[in-house]
C-alpha positions, 0 to 999 in steps of 0.5 A: 058132013052134016056138024052133030050138036051132043048133048052129053050129061058130062056137059060137052056143049055143041060150038056151032063150027063144023070140026075137020073128022079125027085122023084115019075115021070114015064119016057116016052117014049120020053125021057120025065116026067110024075108026076101026084102027090106028096105030099106036105112037110110034116108040120112040129111037132112044130107049126111057130112062131108068127109071128112079132109085129104090130105097134098097138101091141107094141103102146098096149103093150107100152100105157098098152092098148087094142089093138082096143085102139091103132088102135084108138090111130094111126088116129084124133079122129071122130071130128078133121076128121069132121073139115078136111073133112071141112077145105079139101072141103073149100080150094077145092073151094077158094085155087084152084091152089094152094091147093093140097092134104090134108094126115095124119102125125104122128109125134107121134100123129096123125094130118093132114097135107094140102099140098100146092104149095106155101105159104103153112102155110101162106095159112093155115093161113088164113083159120084156126090156128086150132092147129090140122093141120098143113099145109106143102108147096110141092105136085102138085094137082091129077088132073095136073099130071092124064093126065101125068100117062094116056100119059106115059100109054099109050106110055108102054102099045103099048108094054103090058111094064106096068101093073099100075099106080098112082100119088102123089100128096103130093112129085108130082110124077107119078108112073108107075108098070113095067113088065120089068126089067132094062136093059129088058126096055132098051133092048126096047127103041125107036131109040132115048130113052124113055126121061122120065119124072122126074117127071115120077118115075119108078118101075121095076121088078127084073133081072132075071138070066136065068141060074136060071130058070131051074135047069140043073137035072129038064131041062131034064125032061120037052120039055118046062117052059113056062114063061111068058114075063112079071110080073104081076101087081095087080092080083084078091084077089080070090084065083084058086086052082087045081092039075098042073102036068107034062104029058110027058114033058108038064105042063097041070092042074088036067087032061092028058088032061087039060089046058096048064100051064103058069107060071109067069116070076117070077118063078123057076123050079128046084129039092128039097132036096127030089128030087119032081119036085118044082116051087118056087118064084125067089123073094120068096123062101117060095112061092114054090110047087111041080109039082102033089101037089095040088095049090092055085093062085091069077087071073092072066091076060090070054096069048097073043098067041105072047108070044115067051113061049107062041110060046114055049108052041104050037110048043111043046105041041100043041093046046089049051085052056092055064091057067095061073097060077102066081106064084103058090104055095102048098095051104097045105102051103098056109093055113098056118097063124101064125097070125092066130095060135097064135089068134086060142090059144088065144080064144081057151085058149090051147097052140100054139101046142094044137092049131096047132096041132088042125089044121093040124087034120082038114087041114088032114082031108079035105083033106082026103074028097077033091073032095068027092059029098058028103063033108062037107064044108069048113070052116078055121081050123084057127079058133076055131068058127063061124066067123059070129054066127047066132043070139041068137032065139026071145024071147018069 
């Protein structure tokens, strides 16, 4: 096999040393790899540890009450809520210009806190002395902040820098989420700088070291490792799935002639302990999957042809549709939900180990039937019974 020295936009370097092919790879005449299938990392024999205690679970344990009762205690009662809604509407009419908004605070008992631009306690006292309500001075009404948010969103969208924003009336701030790091943002600034107002807070994407994006022993076997040049904002909850494969050094979806693949900005390529070519999140290593195995990802926005790595796909892998997959995760591990496993154990009246063994058996059966035309309908293996059981038959 000849050594292929790749020039990556993200800065991977040629080492001059011949690397062993990834596990399960076939090396083509070009010197690049083809990987069509890979097993997922096996599940451990022991069940995953139960999840950390939630706030409502802690409250239930400390008070000796049910979790549902604790959940009700986390918010004011219904009568207080109705009174707060009525007062909120009145303040919007009669204290306009000074009134900001209302929120629930816990210190530790839940109560409603009303915000005013000036003289908060004194203003609230003119409308009510109900001890269930309190007032503070501080904040800016949301309708005053909204134009500032829209202005800066327009400015940043011209360079595809922003992927979301919001207003915080209680703090009097506009918050904008950016799809680039601070250093990338500064490099894209206009000659006179951005001149960001003091009440606009920018949330940057994490910095990524280009040298860590593609491992040295993985680089020779792929033509390019294409990544989006912006971090995503909110993604669709509906998960997509498929088999991400490598065909003569190009990443494709499901088949040798399937769509080409664009990974997310926060994704890296390396070889795991067993030598399989693997992708993983640069921020959360548990979000990972082997090239060739079935993976799951969120609903990401489509690629932009002007992106540098989309152009790299065109140079190295040709024309055709491109699928954005962000940072995909092994479907086998995506479905591991420690909280659901613990819940299964409790509802079924079995040990955590027995619940884990049953769930794994169910997953194995589902995997064996995947793609078969007569496969049974999918169900959540970690749910001991139907979530919405049918109603009882009518009485005769």
